[in-house]
C-alpha positions as CSV (number, residue, x, y, z in Angstrom):
1,M,0.0,0.0,0.0
2,W,1.4,3.4,-1.0
3,K,1.8,5.8,1.9
4,A,2.2,9.6,1.5
5,N,5.7,10.7,2.5
6,M,4.9,12.9,5.4
7,A,8.2,12.4,7.1
8,V,10.1,14.9,5.0
9,A,11.0,18.0,6.9
10,E,13.1,21.1,6.3
11,R,16.2,21.2,8.5
12,I,18.3,24.3,9.2
13,V,21.7,23.4,10.6
14,F,24.4,25.7,12.0
15,Q,27.6,23.8,11.6
16,P,30.6,25.3,13.4
17,F,34.2,24.5,12.7
18,V,37.2,24.6,15.1
19,W,40.9,24.2,14.7
20,Q,42.4,21.3,16.6
21,G,46.0,20.5,16.3
22,G,46.3,22.5,13.1
23,V,43.4,20.6,11.5
24,L,40.0,22.1,10.8
25,R,37.3,19.9,12.3
26,A,33.6,20.0,12.4
27,G,32.1,21.0,15.8
28,V,28.8,19.8,17.1
29,P,26.0,20.7,14.5
30,I,23.0,22.6,15.9
31,V,19.6,22.1,14.4
32,C,17.9,25.5,14.5
33,P,14.2,26.1,14.6
34,N,14.5,28.6,11.7
35,V,16.9,30.5,9.5
36,E,16.8,33.6,11.7
37,D,18.0,31.6,14.7
38,A,20.9,30.2,12.6
39,R,21.8,33.7,11.3
40,R,21.8,35.1,14.9
41,R,24.5,32.5,15.6
42,V,26.6,33.8,12.7
43,D,26.1,37.3,14.0
44,K,27.6,36.2,17.3
45,I,30.7,35.0,15.5
46,R,31.0,38.4,13.7
47,A,30.6,40.2,17.0
48,G,33.3,38.0,18.7
49,I,30.8,36.5,21.2
50,L,31.0,33.0,19.7
51,H,34.6,31.8,19.3
52,V,34.9,29.3,16.5
53,A,37.1,29.1,13.4
54,G,34.1,29.4,11.1
55,A,30.6,28.1,10.4
56,V,28.1,27.3,7.7
57,V,24.3,27.5,7.8
58,V,22.7,24.8,5.6
59,R,19.1,24.2,4.7
60,M,18.0,20.7,3.5
61,D,15.1,18.4,3.3
62,V,15.4,15.3,5.5
63,D,13.4,12.1,5.6
64,E,14.5,10.6,8.9
65,D,12.3,7.5,8.4
66,I,14.4,6.3,5.5
67,G,17.6,8.2,6.2
68,D,17.4,10.4,3.0
69,Y,19.0,13.8,2.9
70,G,18.4,16.3,0.1
71,E,21.0,18.5,-1.5
72,P,22.2,21.1,1.0
73,E,21.5,24.8,0.3
74,Y,24.3,26.9,1.9
75,L,22.7,30.1,3.3
76,E,25.7,31.5,5.2
77,R,29.4,30.9,5.4
78,I,31.8,32.7,7.7
79,G,35.5,32.2,8.6
80,D,37.4,29.1,8.1
81,T,35.3,26.3,6.6
82,P,36.1,23.4,4.3
83,G,36.1,24.6,0.7
84,G,35.3,28.2,1.8
85,E,37.1,31.4,1.9
86,D,37.7,33.6,5.0
87,E,35.0,36.3,5.6
88,D,35.3,39.2,7.9
């Protein structure tokens, strides 16, 4: 029996990065309730309140029931990130 796919949800993730022993590593990702919350976290980096090497904000569709993740849409990038340029 076909079942409507109602498990797909939009996820906004704030992914910080830190330098450890000269290697850029992903910190603990934070699932944000909305884009504005994620951008406030980026603003805290710009203001020097949150001390990380860099961060990205990503939006994607996720179906946790089957473990399917859509293509990420990068909304913000700041500082040192894999494949990114430094931003001030």
